[in-house]
VOGU-3710 file (C-alpha; in Angstrom, 3 decimals, decimal comma):
1> mileterlil> -3,808/-11,801/-10,976  -5,651/-8,977/-12,012  -7,819/-6,478/-10,348  -9,903/-3,754/-11,693  -11,757/-0,530/-10,326  -13,666/2,183/-12,272  -10,225/4,221/-12,791  -7,757/1,896/-11,881  -6,075/-1,841/-13,017  -3,903/-3,334/-10,424
11> rpweeadaee> -1,531/-5,818/-12,315  1,604/-7,483/-11,226  4,609/-5,425/-10,893  7,159/-6,323/-14,323  10,720/-4,785/-15,005  9,618/-2,778/-17,971  7,998/-0,858/-15,394  11,074/0,633/-14,096  11,207/4,200/-15,897  7,473/4,941/-14,377
21> cyryakdprv> 8,178/3,381/-10,894  11,344/5,842/-10,510  9,516/8,449/-11,751  7,265/8,893/-8,420  9,256/7,320/-6,131  12,579/9,527/-6,649  10,188/11,737/-4,956  11,076/12,412/-1,355  7,662/12,948/-0,285  6,742/8,954/-1,313
31> gpaagwpaht> 9,012/6,645/0,474  10,502/8,175/3,248  7,188/8,740/4,517  6,495/5,113/4,806  9,763/4,652/5,892  11,765/3,771/2,708  14,549/6,109/0,727  13,647/8,007/-1,998  14,676/5,799/-5,540  17,843/7,026/-6,497
41> gvensrqiir> 18,190/5,634/-10,483  16,083/3,784/-13,288  18,358/0,488/-11,931  17,898/1,417/-8,430  13,979/0,803/-9,237  14,622/-2,075/-11,406  16,379/-3,627/-8,886  13,368/-2,808/-5,896  10,848/-3,841/-8,649  12,491/-7,350/-9,024
51> dvlmkpeiya> 13,809/-8,205/-5,424  10,513/-6,124/-3,320  7,536/-6,002/-5,941  7,832/-8,761/-8,059  5,860/-10,667/-4,912  2,913/-12,752/-4,904  -0,315/-9,833/-3,930  1,812/-6,879/-4,429  0,019/-4,756/-7,543  1,323/-1,592/-9,750
61> ivhketglpv> -1,385/0,501/-9,856  -1,985/1,600/-13,307  -4,167/4,120/-14,004  -6,547/3,764/-16,998  -6,229/7,087/-18,462  -2,647/6,506/-19,261  -2,028/2,671/-18,763  1,021/3,378/-16,724  1,820/2,456/-13,091  1,225/5,438/-10,473
71> gsiglhrndl> 2,048/3,566/-7,251  1,802/0,388/-5,676  -0,297/-1,668/-3,800  -0,040/-5,155/-1,561  -0,430/-7,535/1,174  2,242/-8,188/2,851  3,439/-11,377/5,474  5,137/-9,790/8,213  5,537/-9,149/11,885  2,595/-7,683/12,239
81> aakedeaelg> 0,472/-10,027/10,039  2,260/-13,433/10,918  -1,095/-15,951/11,202  -2,070/-17,671/7,682  -5,418/-15,447/7,801  -3,964/-12,377/8,126  -1,912/-9,942/5,927  -0,620/-6,156/6,229  -1,694/-3,588/3,708  1,001/-1,260/2,140
91> ywlgvpywgq> 0,708/1,482/-0,442  1,976/3,957/-2,049  1,002/7,119/-4,575  3,218/9,269/-6,768  2,414/12,831/-6,216  0,503/13,993/-9,149  -2,320/11,892/-8,205  -2,471/12,340/-4,546  -5,801/13,531/-3,496  -7,391/12,192/-5,997
101> glvpeaarel> -9,286/9,074/-3,831  -7,108/6,713/-5,762  -5,249/5,108/-2,929  -8,568/4,293/-1,381  -10,086/3,211/-4,988  -7,349/0,514/-5,056  -7,525/-0,495/-1,865  -11,403/-1,111/-1,728  -10,548/-3,588/-4,304  -7,602/-5,163/-2,839
111> lrhafedlkl> -9,665/-5,718/0,430  -12,227/-7,490/-1,169  -9,929/-9,947/-3,064  -8,304/-10,239/0,326  -11,171/-11,226/2,442  -13,475/-13,039/-0,288  -10,798/-14,434/-2,531  -8,165/-15,190/-0,451  -10,359/-16,169/2,518  -8,344/-13,244/5,253
121> nrvwcgyydg> -9,972/-12,930/8,176  -7,839/-9,640/9,693  -5,579/-6,969/7,485  -3,429/-4,466/9,222  -2,224/-1,041/8,134  0,071/0,940/10,065  1,567/4,682/9,326  4,234/6,353/10,676  3,424/9,125/13,037  3,360/12,579/10,989
131> nekskrvqek> 1,593/10,937/7,451  -1,469/11,921/7,577  -2,298/11,029/4,485  -2,051/7,303/5,016  -3,899/7,897/7,967  -6,641/9,590/6,073  -6,620/6,767/4,033  -6,969/4,098/6,907  -9,741/5,811/8,204  -11,646/6,027/5,247
141> lgfryqwttd> -11,169/2,032/4,554  -12,762/1,457/8,027  -9,416/0,294/9,777  -9,600/0,922/13,689  -6,833/2,141/15,675  -5,364/-0,955/17,732  -2,114/0,870/19,068  0,912/2,942/19,298  4,588/2,192/19,235  7,737/4,592/19,940
151> gvpvpqlget> 10,955/3,774/18,810  9,806/1,430/16,156  13,078/0,940/13,665  12,922/1,935/10,035  15,827/0,055/9,283  16,050/1,239/5,504  16,275/4,922/6,570  18,444/4,350/9,707  15,932/6,286/12,544  13,285/5,278/15,060
161> rkghvnlltk> 9,625/6,852/14,723  6,258/6,625/16,511  4,227/4,007/14,822  0,360/3,698/14,492  -1,258/0,201/14,280  -4,844/-0,115/12,877  -7,143/-3,231/12,215  -9,677/-4,036/10,066  -11,810/-7,660/9,932  -13,467/-8,829/7,653
171> edwsanrsip> -16,511/-8,871/10,019  -15,727/-4,912/10,276  -15,307/-4,724/6,183  -18,613/-6,891/5,492  -20,341/-4,317/7,431  -18,952/-1,342/5,807  -18,231/-2,204/2,308  -21,464/0,183/1,279  -20,447/3,276/2,800  -18,745/5,262/-0,184
181> v> -15,236/6,535/-0,186
//
């Protein structure tokens, strides 16, 4: 599946994307904020692409200007989204592209896909305390606060954090989809 927006193409990850993935995922401002360690090399990125990113409904965020991936966005099934009609939205973006509205743009298209094509009814999204950029993205997209939990395990980093969970229902998405980001 390939999805498209004004500035972006969302397409499946490929092993050939390892160099570009590493370019952005090695920055310690990217992964640790989302709960995963910075990538340590191109081969580490290639392995993560194979093991984590080459899954259904996970997409490379490709900037149309360059034709290269600058981040990732996807719909995941997990403890938070355990029902068949639910998913969790996850995303990250390379630092040089922060502040340009690319994640909200990509997420709007992925949410459209989730609710219209996949027939989901609820999409969850969360962020760790202090990740104000992710919090702001979720607010822009219309997600509503559900709860906060202290002591959330972050196994890849061997620590615990305070986590905030938000929800977007199909009804809320339908009502708010014409609101500009």
